[in-house]
Every structure is written in structure tokens, then in C-alpha cells.
C-alpha positions as semicolon CSV with decimal commas, in nm:
position;residue;x (nm);y (nm);z (nm)
1;M;0,005;-0,002;0,001
2;N;0,147;0,339;-0,103
3;K;0,156;0,614;0,172
4;V;0,086;0,968;0,097
5;V;0,095;1,269;0,315
6;L;-0,244;1,451;0,392
7;N;-0,217;1,815;0,501
8;I;-0,530;1,950;0,687
9;K;-0,604;2,274;0,881
10;T;-0,747;2,260;1,217
11;D;-0,749;2,478;1,530
12;K;-0,427;2,441;1,733
13;E;-0,623;2,347;2,043
14;V;-0,806;2,064;1,859
15;K;-0,481;1,922;1,744
16;E;-0,308;1,940;2,073
17;G;-0,608;1,790;2,244
18;A;-0,626;1,504;1,995
19;Q;-0,254;1,435;2,027
20;K;-0,276;1,420;2,402
21;I;-0,561;1,165;2,391
22;A;-0,391;0,953;2,115
23;R;-0,073;0,967;2,325
24;E;-0,265;0,858;2,636
25;L;-0,404;0,569;2,424
26;G;-0,054;0,480;2,306
27;V;-0,111;0,546;1,937
28;P;0,011;0,831;1,706
29;L;-0,243;1,085;1,597
30;S;-0,206;0,948;1,238
31;T;-0,344;0,615;1,332
32;V;-0,660;0,799;1,469
33;V;-0,706;0,994;1,157
34;N;-0,649;0,691;0,945
35;A;-0,896;0,490;1,142
36;Y;-1,164;0,771;1,081
37;L;-1,078;0,795;0,701
38;K;-1,109;0,417;0,665
39;E;-1,446;0,408;0,839
40;F;-1,557;0,699;0,614
41;V;-1,463;0,506;0,296
42;R;-1,619;0,181;0,423
43;E;-1,942;0,334;0,549
44;R;-1,967;0,595;0,273
45;A;-2,100;0,826;0,551
46;F;-2,015;1,044;0,834
47;S;-2,204;1,172;1,125
48;L;-2,232;1,515;1,277
49;S;-2,404;1,576;1,612
50;M;-2,557;1,910;1,709
51;A;-2,635;1,773;2,063
52;P;-2,453;1,997;2,310
53;Q;-2,195;1,838;2,529
54;L;-2,133;1,971;2,880
55;R;-1,773;2,007;2,983
56;P;-1,702;1,742;3,265
57;E;-1,663;2,004;3,529
58;V;-2,009;2,160;3,446
59;E;-2,161;1,799;3,433
60;K;-2,038;1,732;3,781
61;L;-2,183;2,062;3,921
62;F;-2,515;1,974;3,760
63;R;-2,500;1,624;3,916
64;E;-2,415;1,771;4,262
65;A;-2,692;2,020;4,227
66;H;-2,946;1,758;4,140
67;Q;-2,836;1,547;4,440
68;D;-2,878;1,847;4,657
69;Y;-3,223;1,902;4,534
70;E;-3,318;1,533;4,577
71;N;-3,184;1,543;4,942
72;K;-3,361;1,889;4,999
73;K;-3,030;2,034;5,081
74;S;-2,918;2,389;4,985
75;I;-3,262;2,484;4,873
76;S;-3,409;2,829;4,949
77;P;-3,776;2,881;5,006
78;I;-4,025;3,039;4,765
79;F;-4,033;3,406;4,815
80;T;-4,350;3,629;4,754
81;S;-4,159;3,950;4,731
82;T;-3,821;4,086;4,676
83;A;-3,801;4,232;5,014
84;K;-3,847;3,881;5,162
85;A;-3,582;3,739;4,925
86;L;-3,328;4,008;5,018
87;K;-3,404;3,953;5,398
88;Y;-3,341;3,579;5,354
89;L;-3,021;3,644;5,166
90;R;-2,884;3,884;5,427
91;S;-2,957;3,661;5,712
């Protein structure tokens, strides 16, 4: 099989992040790119997702907040006026 060089443009942060993950997996980034290209040729399709992905630290905060809500912890009462809310916050 003849090898060729493929030049692509990508954001520096994307490249560095991909290299870091590939290194953690013990493979060069070219192996990852080749795997995706082979899949593209084999499947004759690719997928894009518009589903938002939370950063892990944000997801953790949401999980903790949900647990607090379930345990009725760190939940303020319902206020019927701004004055009552401010009084609660200042206490």
C-alpha cells in the first residue's frame, strides 16, 4: 500500500487535544485519523452531532446540584416578594 501525506487545517487546540488523547491511548495521531478515514470510506457516510456536550466540570456541578435537590439540601424557600428574598439572603 502506497503512503501519502495528507495536510489538513485545524485549530491548534483541537490538534493538541487530539494528540494528547492519542498519546494516552498509546497510538500516534495519524493512526486515529487513518481509522476515521477508513471508516468514512467503508461506510460512505459520516455523522455530525449538534447535541450539546457539557464540559465534565459543568456536568459534575449539575449532578451535585441535582443530588442536593433530591436530598432537599441547599434549597431556598419560595419568596412572595423581593424584600423577603433580600431579607433571607442577608440573614
